[in-house]
C-alpha positions, 0 to 999 in steps of 0.5 A, a space after each residue: 293802223 285801221 282793223 282792216 289794215 292789221 287783218 290784211 297784214 295778218 294773212 300777208 304775213 301767214 300767207 306762206 304756212 297758211 298754204 303749206 299747212 292749212 290750203 283747201 281750208 278757210 280763214 277769219 281774222 279780226 283784230 289783226 290775229 287768226 281766230 280760225 281755220 276750217 271747212 266752208 261750212 262752219 264760216 256762217 258761224 265763225 264770222 258771227 262769233 268774230 263779229 261778236 269777239 271784235 264789234 268794231 272790226 269787219 272780220 277778213 275771211 278768205 279761202 286759203 289757196 293749196 300749193 297747187 292751186 298757187 302752180 296754176 295761177 303761174 
């Protein structure tokens, strides 16, 4: 399984918990693991750290929607 697939699977697996508890923040995943959750202002540093820890992987970086965001989509 590719690193991209592992990151996507991890995001999908934890999506509902991320929305419920961390909505409005951003997530950085690499190597199939959640490495960091926090504000957009810290993304550059966290992506750099993810690339250092997992040089063979392209980090998955995504905003975590809030429950309200999801209600507007539906």
